[in-house]
TIMI-2910 file (N, C-alpha, C, CB; in pm, 1 decimal, decimal comma, always signed):
<rs>
+----------+----------+----------+----------+----------+----------+----------+----------+----------+----------+----------+----------+------+
!      n_x !      n_y !      n_z !     ca_x !     ca_y !     ca_z !      c_x !      c_y !      c_z !     cb_x !     cb_y !     cb_z ! resn !
+----------+----------+----------+----------+----------+----------+----------+----------+----------+----------+----------+----------+------+
!  -4310,0 ! -11957,5 ! +13284,3 !  -4381,6 ! -11888,4 ! +13191,3 !  -4445,8 ! -11777,7 ! +13253,5 !  -4472,7 ! -11969,7 ! +13125,1 !  Met !
!  -4446,5 ! -11663,8 ! +13192,6 !  -4507,0 ! -11549,9 ! +13252,6 !  -4660,6 ! -11552,7 ! +13220,5 !  -4438,1 ! -11418,6 ! +13201,1 !  Cys !
!  -4732,3 ! -11474,3 ! +13292,0 !  -4883,1 ! -11479,4 ! +13269,0 !  -4915,3 ! -11417,0 ! +13134,5 !  -4963,8 ! -11402,1 ! +13384,4 !  Gly !
!  -5011,7 ! -11471,9 ! +13079,2 !  -5060,0 ! -11424,8 ! +12939,8 !  -5139,9 ! -11296,6 ! +12952,8 !  -5152,0 ! -11535,7 ! +12867,7 !  Ala !
!  -5126,3 ! -11215,7 ! +12861,9 !  -5206,9 ! -11091,4 ! +12854,2 !  -5261,8 ! -11066,0 ! +12715,7 !  -5123,8 ! -10972,0 ! +12896,7 !  Lys !
!  -5354,1 ! -10992,8 ! +12689,2 !  -5418,2 ! -10973,0 ! +12562,6 !  -5315,2 ! -10935,3 ! +12469,7 !  -5527,5 ! -10871,4 ! +12567,0 !  Glu !
!  -5299,8 ! -11002,3 ! +12350,1 !  -5204,6 ! -10970,6 ! +12256,2 !  -5073,9 ! -11047,0 ! +12265,4 !  -5181,1 ! -10834,7 ! +12264,4 !  Gly !
!  -5063,5 ! -11137,5 ! +12366,1 !  -4942,3 ! -11203,5 ! +12380,0 !  -4897,2 ! -11216,2 ! +12522,3 !  -4844,1 ! -11137,1 ! +12302,6 !  Gly !
!  -4769,5 ! -11265,9 ! +12528,6 !  -4720,4 ! -11282,4 ! +12667,6 !  -4652,7 ! -11167,8 ! +12709,7 !  -4632,3 ! -11396,5 ! +12684,6 !  Leu !
!  -4656,3 ! -11119,2 ! +12842,7 !  -4588,8 ! -11019,8 ! +12890,4 !  -4436,7 ! -11035,9 ! +12899,5 !  -4642,5 ! -10993,2 ! +13007,1 !  Ser !
!  -4355,0 ! -10935,5 ! +12869,7 !  -4208,4 ! -10940,7 ! +12880,5 !  -4165,2 ! -10870,6 ! +13016,5 !  -4140,0 ! -10868,0 ! +12751,9 !  Leu !
!  -4255,5 ! -10843,2 ! +13103,7 !  -4217,9 ! -10769,5 ! +13233,0 !  -4114,9 ! -10872,4 ! +13293,3 !  -4355,7 ! -10736,5 ! +13340,5 !  Asp !
!  -4007,6 ! -10819,9 ! +13337,7 !  -3906,1 ! -10889,7 ! +13416,4 !  -3807,8 ! -10971,7 ! +13318,8 !  -3978,9 ! -10987,8 ! +13522,4 !  Gly !
!  -3821,9 ! -10959,8 ! +13191,6 !  -3728,1 ! -11031,8 ! +13100,0 !  -3645,6 ! -10930,8 ! +13029,2 !  -3803,1 ! -11122,0 ! +12996,4 !  Val !
!  -3515,7 ! -10948,4 ! +13063,9 !  -3412,8 ! -10854,2 ! +13001,6 !  -3387,4 ! -10907,5 ! +12864,7 !  -3273,7 ! -10844,9 ! +13086,2 !  Asn !
!  -3456,5 ! -10856,4 ! +12760,4 !  -3451,8 ! -10899,8 ! +12632,6 !  -3312,1 ! -10880,7 ! +12569,0 !  -3554,9 ! -10832,5 ! +12558,4 !  Val !
!  -3240,5 ! -10771,9 ! +12611,9 !  -3123,1 ! -10740,5 ! +12567,0 !  -3009,5 ! -10858,3 ! +12593,4 !  -3091,8 ! -10611,2 ! +12628,5 !  Ala !
!  -3043,8 ! -10928,8 ! +12692,1 !  -2949,5 ! -11046,7 ! +12731,0 !  -3005,6 ! -11188,0 ! +12695,1 !  -2922,3 ! -11044,4 ! +12888,8 !  Lys !
!  -3117,5 ! -11188,9 ! +12628,4 !  -3181,6 ! -11325,1 ! +12605,8 !  -3211,1 ! -11334,3 ! +12455,4 !  -3320,0 ! -11345,2 ! +12694,1 !  Glu !
!  -3233,1 ! -11463,3 ! +12415,5 !  -3282,9 ! -11496,7 ! +12286,1 !  -3419,4 ! -11564,3 ! +12311,0 !  -3181,6 ! -11589,3 ! +12206,3 !  Ala !
!  -3525,6 ! -11495,3 ! +12298,3 !  -3652,1 ! -11544,8 ! +12330,5 !  -3734,5 ! -11592,6 ! +12205,6 !  -3724,4 ! -11439,5 ! +12404,7 !  Val !
!  -3805,2 ! -11706,6 ! +12217,9 !  -3894,2 ! -11757,8 ! +12129,2 !  -4014,8 ! -11779,9 ! +12197,2 !  -3847,9 ! -11872,5 ! +12066,6 !  Ile !
!  -4128,2 ! -11712,8 ! +12148,6 !  -4264,7 ! -11733,9 ! +12208,5 !  -4362,5 ! -11715,2 ! +12107,3 !  -4295,2 ! -11641,4 ! +12324,1 !  Gln !
!  -4473,3 ! -11756,4 ! +12144,7 !  -4593,1 ! -11743,1 ! +12055,9 !  -4725,0 ! -11810,7 ! +12110,7 !  -4559,2 ! -11805,5 ! +11918,6 !  Gly !
!  -4816,9 ! -11846,0 ! +12017,5 !  -4936,8 ! -11903,5 ! +12047,1 !  -4971,8 ! -12004,0 ! +11949,6 !  -5036,1 ! -11807,6 ! +12058,1 !  Gln !
!  -5042,2 ! -12102,0 ! +12000,0 !  -5097,4 ! -12222,1 ! +11925,6 !  -5235,8 ! -12198,6 ! +11901,3 !  -5081,1 ! -12355,2 ! +12000,8 !  Val !
!  -5286,7 ! -12208,7 ! +11776,5 !  -5432,1 ! -12175,9 ! +11748,5 !  -5493,7 ! -12283,8 ! +11662,8 !  -5447,3 ! -12036,3 ! +11675,7 !  Leu !
!  -5610,3 ! -12305,8 ! +11682,8 !  -5688,0 ! -12405,8 ! +11582,1 !  -5799,5 ! -12306,2 ! +11534,9 !  -5757,7 ! -12560,5 ! +11660,5 !  Arg !
!  -5794,6 ! -12273,0 ! +11412,2 !  -5889,4 ! -12163,3 ! +11366,5 !  -5841,9 ! -12040,5 ! +11428,1 !  -6041,1 ! -12188,8 ! +11405,5 !  Gly !
!  -5937,7 ! -11972,8 ! +11492,8 !  -5909,2 ! -11859,6 ! +11569,8 !  -5896,8 ! -11883,9 ! +11721,1 !  -6010,5 ! -11762,6 ! +11544,0 !  Glu !
!  -5915,6 ! -12011,5 ! +11768,0 !  -5924,8 ! -12038,1 ! +11900,1 !  -5788,9 ! -12099,6 ! +11965,3 !  -6040,8 ! -12128,0 ! +11915,5 !  Glu !
!  -5751,8 ! -12037,9 ! +12075,5 !  -5628,3 ! -12093,1 ! +12142,2 !  -5631,6 ! -12231,5 ! +12175,3 !  -5599,6 ! -12024,7 ! +12262,9 !  Pro !
!  -5515,0 ! -12307,8 ! +12175,1 !  -5518,6 ! -12448,6 ! +12206,0 !  -5425,1 ! -12454,7 ! +12336,3 !  -5465,4 ! -12544,8 ! +12076,2 !  Val !
!  -5504,9 ! -12484,3 ! +12450,3 !  -5431,4 ! -12495,4 ! +12573,0 !  -5395,5 ! -12644,6 ! +12589,1 !  -5514,8 ! -12439,8 ! +12695,5 !  Gly !
!  -5298,7 ! -12671,3 ! +12672,0 !  -5264,2 ! -12803,3 ! +12702,3 !  -5208,4 ! -12875,0 ! +12575,4 !  -5385,1 ! -12875,0 ! +12759,7 !  Asn !
!  -5165,1 ! -12812,8 ! +12478,2 !  -5079,3 ! -12866,2 ! +12375,7 !  -4925,5 ! -12867,7 ! +12421,4 !  -5098,7 ! -12781,1 ! +12245,7 !  Ala !
!  -4838,0 ! -12927,2 ! +12346,0 !  -4703,4 ! -12931,5 ! +12382,8 !  -4619,9 ! -12875,8 ! +12259,2 !  -4663,2 ! -13079,1 ! +12424,7 !  Tyr !
!  -4527,8 ! -12787,9 ! +12303,3 !  -4434,9 ! -12728,1 ! +12204,4 !  -4294,9 ! -12774,3 ! +12243,5 !  -4444,7 ! -12567,3 ! +12200,8 !  Val !
!  -4231,8 ! -12840,9 ! +12149,6 !  -4094,1 ! -12893,9 ! +12160,2 !  -3995,1 ! -12797,9 ! +12096,9 !  -4082,9 ! -13032,8 ! +12092,9 !  Arg !
!  -3880,9 ! -12781,5 ! +12143,0 !  -3773,9 ! -12705,3 ! +12087,8 !  -3660,7 ! -12806,1 ! +12034,7 !  -3718,4 ! -12604,1 ! +12198,2 !  Leu !
!  -3635,4 ! -12807,6 ! +11915,4 !  -3542,8 ! -12896,9 ! +11853,0 !  -3425,5 ! -12813,6 ! +11795,9 !  -3613,7 ! -12980,8 ! +11742,4 !  Leu !
!  -3303,7 ! -12868,0 ! +11818,6 !  -3181,7 ! -12797,7 ! +11758,5 !  -3176,2 ! -12818,5 ! +11606,0 !  -3045,6 ! -12853,2 ! +11823,7 !  Asp !
!  -3085,6 ! -12759,4 ! +11548,5 !  -3074,3 ! -12771,2 ! +11397,5 !  -3049,7 ! -12905,3 ! +11354,0 !  -2966,3 ! -12686,7 ! +11342,4 !  Arg !
!  -3005,8 ! -13001,3 ! +11434,4 !  -2988,8 ! -13142,9 ! +11393,7 !  -3118,4 ! -13225,1 ! +11419,7 !  -2868,1 ! -13207,0 ! +11471,6 !  Thr !
!  -3220,0 ! -13160,9 ! +11478,6 !  -3343,2 ! -13228,3 ! +11518,6 !  -3344,1 ! -13298,3 ! +11655,3 !  -3375,3 ! -13326,7 ! +11417,5 !  Gly !
!  -3226,6 ! -13276,5 ! +11730,1 !  -3226,3 ! -13318,1 ! +11867,4 !  -3328,6 ! -13237,5 ! +11951,2 !  -3086,0 ! -13303,2 ! +11924,7 !  Glu !
!  -3395,0 ! -13315,5 ! +12037,9 !  -3484,2 ! -13256,0 ! +12138,2 !  -3402,0 ! -13181,7 ! +12240,9 !  -3571,6 ! -13363,7 ! +12206,7 !  Phe !
!  -3444,6 ! -13054,3 ! +12267,1 !  -3378,8 ! -12968,8 ! +12371,5 !  -3469,6 ! -12934,9 ! +12486,4 !  -3328,9 ! -12839,2 ! +12310,4 !  Thr !
!  -3591,0 ! -12907,9 ! +12458,9 !  -3686,9 ! -12871,7 ! +12561,9 !  -3823,3 ! -12882,0 ! +12515,1 !  -3663,9 ! -12737,7 ! +12611,1 !  Ala !
!  -3920,9 ! -12888,7 ! +12612,2 !  -4064,5 ! -12904,6 ! +12577,6 !  -4144,3 ! -12833,2 ! +12694,7 !  -4106,4 ! -13066,5 ! +12561,8 !  Glu !
!  -4244,9 ! -12754,3 ! +12643,3 !  -4333,5 ! -12678,9 ! +12737,9 !  -4481,3 ! -12692,1 ! +12698,1 !  -4293,8 ! -12527,0 ! +12741,4 !  Val !
!  -4573,6 ! -12694,2 ! +12789,5 !  -4715,5 ! -12713,1 ! +12763,1 !  -4757,0 ! -12564,1 ! +12735,1 !  -4799,8 ! -12787,6 ! +12891,0 !  Pro !
!  -4861,5 ! -12559,2 ! +12642,8 !  -4921,2 ! -12429,8 ! +12629,2 !  -5015,9 ! -12394,3 ! +12734,5 !  -4986,0 ! -12419,6 ! +12505,5 !  Thr !
!  -5019,6 ! -12262,1 ! +12764,9 !  -5114,7 ! -12212,6 ! +12861,2 !  -5250,9 ! -12226,2 ! +12822,9 !  -5091,8 ! -12079,6 ! +12889,7 !  Ser !
!  -5350,4 ! -12189,8 ! +12903,9 !  -5493,1 ! -12189,3 ! +12871,7 !  -5530,0 ! -12101,8 ! +12743,9 !  -5570,2 ! -12137,0 ! +12995,2 !  Ala !
!  -5442,5 ! -12009,3 ! +12731,4 !  -5449,3 ! -11918,5 ! +12613,5 !  -5369,3 ! -11952,2 ! +12490,3 !  -5408,0 ! -11788,7 ! +12654,1 !  Thr !
!  -5308,7 ! -12070,5 ! +12501,6 !  -5226,7 ! -12128,8 ! +12384,2 !  -5090,5 ! -12078,4 ! +12373,1 !  -5292,0 ! -12101,3 ! +12253,2 !  Gly !
!  -5037,8 ! -12000,5 ! +12477,3 !  -4908,5 ! -11938,0 ! +12465,7 !  -4798,0 ! -12022,9 ! +12519,4 !  -4908,5 ! -11808,7 ! +12534,4 !  His !
!  -4683,3 ! -12001,1 ! +12473,8 !  -4558,9 ! -12074,1 ! +12516,6 !  -4446,6 ! -11981,1 ! +12507,4 !  -4529,7 ! -12200,6 ! +12430,7 !  Phe !
!  -4330,8 ! -12012,3 ! +12572,2 !  -4207,2 ! -11930,2 ! +12569,3 !  -4084,8 ! -12018,0 ! +12596,7 !  -4214,9 ! -11814,4 ! +12674,6 !  Arg !
!  -3981,1 ! -11993,8 ! +12521,9 !  -3850,4 ! -12055,0 ! +12539,9 !  -3744,9 ! -11953,8 ! +12552,8 !  -3818,1 ! -12145,8 ! +12428,4 !  Phe !
!  -3639,2 ! -11976,1 ! +12622,8 !  -3527,5 ! -11892,9 ! +12630,1 !  -3411,4 ! -11983,0 ! +12552,7 !  -3493,2 ! -11852,3 ! +12791,0 !  Phe !
!  -3374,3 ! -11947,9 ! +12443,7 !  -3289,9 ! -12035,1 ! +12361,3 !  -3153,8 ! -11969,8 ! +12340,9 !  -3357,2 ! -12064,6 ! +12224,3 !  Ala !
!  -3056,7 ! -12053,4 ! +12288,0 !  -2938,8 ! -11994,1 ! +12234,0 !  -2959,5 ! -11940,8 ! +12086,7 !  -2826,5 ! -12096,9 ! +12239,2 !  Gly !
!  -2864,8 ! -11863,9 ! +12051,6 !  -2877,8 ! -11809,7 ! +11908,7 !  -2873,7 ! -11904,5 ! +11812,0 !  -2777,8 ! -11716,9 ! +11873,9 !  Glu !
!  -2944,0 ! -11891,0 ! +11704,5 !  -2939,6 ! -11981,4 ! +11586,4 !  -3067,7 ! -12017,7 ! +11540,3 !  -2867,0 ! -12102,5 ! +11612,6 !  Gly !
!  -3067,9 ! -12126,2 ! +11456,1 !  -3198,7 ! -12178,8 ! +11392,9 !  -3234,0 ! -12300,4 ! +11482,2 !  -3181,8 ! -12224,0 ! +11227,0 !  Glu !
!  -3376,1 ! -12287,6 ! +11503,6 !  -3445,4 ! -12398,1 ! +11586,8 !  -3559,3 ! -12448,9 ! +11518,9 !  -3491,6 ! -12350,6 ! +11723,4 !  Trp !
!  -3614,0 ! -12560,1 ! +11542,8 !  -3757,3 ! -12603,9 ! +11502,1 !  -3840,4 ! -12608,9 ! +11628,6 !  -3760,3 ! -12751,4 ! +11427,6 !  Thr !
!  -3968,4 ! -12562,5 ! +11600,6 !  -4065,5 ! -12575,6 ! +11710,8 !  -4155,4 ! -12700,1 ! +11653,6 !  -4156,4 ! -12425,6 ! +11740,8 !  Leu !
!  -4175,8 ! -12794,2 ! +11732,3 !  -4271,5 ! -12909,6 ! +11702,6 !  -4383,3 ! -12904,2 ! +11789,6 !  -4207,8 ! -13045,8 ! +11716,8 !  Arg !
!  -4501,7 ! -12881,3 ! +11731,6 !  -4618,4 ! -12871,5 ! +11818,9 !  -4703,9 ! -13000,0 ! +11811,2 !  -4703,3 ! -12747,7 ! +11780,3 !  Thr !
!  -4740,3 ! -13049,4 ! +11933,2 !  -4820,5 ! -13173,1 ! +11945,4 !  -4943,6 ! -13137,8 ! +12022,0 !  -4741,8 ! -13289,4 ! +12016,1 !  Leu !
!  -5059,1 ! -13172,4 ! +11962,7 !  -5185,4 ! -13143,4 ! +12024,4 !  -5277,5 ! -13257,4 ! +11993,4 !  -5243,2 ! -13009,4 ! +11976,7 !  Ala !
!  -5387,3 ! -13287,7 ! +12075,3 !  -5477,1 ! -13381,6 ! +12045,1 !  -5557,7 ! -13346,2 ! +11917,4 !  -5560,6 ! -13401,3 ! +12159,5 !  Pro !
!  -5582,4 ! -13444,6 ! +11840,2 !  -5682,6 ! -13445,2 ! +11723,9 !  -5605,4 ! -13343,9 ! +11615,6 !  -5850,5 ! -13384,7 ! +11775,4 !  Lys !
!  -5471,9 ! -13352,0 ! +11615,0 !  -5389,5 ! -13268,0 ! +11509,7 !  -5263,7 ! -13341,0 ! +11483,0 !  -5353,0 ! -13116,3 ! +11560,8 !  Ala !
!  -5229,6 ! -13327,1 ! +11358,3 !  -5091,3 ! -13377,4 ! +11311,4 !  -4987,3 ! -13288,6 ! +11374,4 !  -5074,7 ! -13374,8 ! +11148,5 !  Asp !
!  -4872,8 ! -13339,5 ! +11399,1 !  -4752,9 ! -13257,8 ! +11453,4 !  -4724,6 ! -13143,1 ! +11345,7 !  -4612,6 ! -13357,6 ! +11475,8 !  Pro !
!  -4696,3 ! -13023,9 ! +11396,1 !  -4661,1 ! -12911,7 ! +11308,4 !  -4519,4 ! -12866,9 ! +11341,7 !  -4762,4 ! -12793,0 ! +11323,9 !  Val !
!  -4437,6 ! -12856,7 ! +11240,7 !  -4302,4 ! -12815,9 ! +11264,7 !  -4287,6 ! -12673,1 ! +11204,4 !  -4199,4 ! -12919,5 ! +11201,9 !  Asp !
!  -4226,5 ! -12573,8 ! +11278,9 !  -4189,2 ! -12449,4 ! +11230,0 !  -4051,2 ! -12411,9 ! +11257,7 !  -4273,5 ! -12353,7 ! +11279,1 !  Arg !
!  -3982,5 ! -12365,7 ! +11155,0 !  -3849,2 ! -12317,9 ! +11173,7 !  -3847,4 ! -12164,5 ! +11240,6 !  -3776,3 ! -12321,9 ! +11029,5 !  Lys !
!  -3750,4 ! -12139,1 ! +11318,6 !  -3747,3 ! -12013,3 ! +11380,0 !  -3598,6 ! -11978,4 ! +11406,4 !  -3832,8 ! -12013,3 ! +11509,1 !  Val !
!  -3569,5 ! -11856,0 ! +11391,8 !  -3434,2 ! -11808,0 ! +11424,5 !  -3437,3 ! -11724,5 ! +11559,1 !  -3377,6 ! -11719,0 ! +11303,5 !  Asn !
!  -3345,9 ! -11768,9 ! +11657,7 !  -3335,5 ! -11688,9 ! +11769,2 !  -3206,5 ! -11605,6 ! +11776,3 !  -3348,5 ! -11771,9 ! +11883,9 !  Ala !
!  -3221,4 ! -11476,3 ! +11831,1 !  -3114,0 ! -11407,5 ! +11840,1 !  -3118,5 ! -11320,4 ! +11973,7 !  -3099,6 ! -11331,7 ! +11716,8 !  Ala !
!  -2997,6 ! -11309,5 ! +12040,6 !  -2999,7 ! -11224,4 ! +12164,8 !  -3036,5 ! -11091,1 ! +12136,9 !  -2870,8 ! -11221,1 ! +12233,7 !  Ile !
!  -3117,9 ! -11042,0 ! +12212,3 !  -3174,4 ! -10885,9 ! +12201,4 !  -3302,1 ! -10896,8 ! +12119,0 !  -3061,8 ! -10772,2 ! +12119,9 !  Gly !
!  -3351,9 ! -10989,6 ! +12079,6 !  -3482,7 ! -10996,0 ! +12015,9 !  -3578,1 ! -11109,5 ! +12061,5 !  -3461,7 ! -11008,5 ! +11872,2 !  Ser !
!  -3699,0 ! -11090,8 ! +12019,3 !  -3810,3 ! -11184,6 ! +12054,3 !  -3867,9 ! -11237,0 ! +11930,6 !  -3920,7 ! -11117,5 ! +12138,5 !  Val !
!  -3849,0 ! -11359,6 ! +11905,4 !  -3910,5 ! -11420,9 ! +11786,3 !  -4053,0 ! -11464,1 ! +11820,7 !  -3826,2 ! -11543,6 ! +11735,4 !  Ala !
!  -4154,4 ! -11394,4 ! +11765,5 !  -4292,1 ! -11420,0 ! +11788,2 !  -4342,4 ! -11516,3 ! +11681,2 !  -4371,9 ! -11289,9 ! +11789,2 !  Glu !
!  -4406,0 ! -11628,1 ! +11727,4 !  -4446,7 ! -11734,1 ! +11641,0 !  -4597,4 ! -11761,5 ! +11655,7 !  -4365,4 ! -11858,9 ! +11670,5 !  Val !
!  -4670,4 ! -11766,2 ! +11552,1 !  -4804,9 ! -11814,6 ! +11562,4 !  -4815,0 ! -11950,9 ! +11484,8 !  -4905,9 ! -11707,0 ! +11506,2 !  Ser !
!  -4872,0 ! -12049,6 ! +11553,4 !  -4871,3 ! -12179,3 ! +11502,2 !  -5010,7 ! -12232,4 ! +11480,4 !  -4796,2 ! -12266,0 ! +11590,5 !  Ile !
!  -5044,8 ! -12253,8 ! +11357,6 !  -5192,2 ! -12299,9 ! +11322,6 !  -5193,1 ! -12454,0 ! +11303,2 !  -5249,2 ! -12226,3 ! +11181,1 !  Ala !
!  -5290,1 ! -12504,3 ! +11376,9 !  -5321,8 ! -12651,2 ! +11363,1 !  -5424,3 ! -12679,1 ! +11259,5 !  -5370,8 ! -12708,6 ! +11493,9 !  Leu !
+----------+----------+----------+----------+----------+----------+----------+----------+----------+----------+----------+----------+------+
</rs>
């Protein structure tokens, strides 16, 4: 995962034209949630990958094109599922509220 910067993750060094990027931030109210986990599930609900959020609540996946589900798991919060579409040449920015 790249270092976080104000306003989101840096895309320095990422060739977006050749990647389908899903990234975002997990928030509780307006506060970032570090050390939560975001899972990437395929369209059938099968587990594909999981990353911890950074101290600023950010996460990033490089995914194949198509529809995905992000499942966020954090202490003192119910799991949150968000559908997202990934496409090569674009960045899907997702904000997840707990």
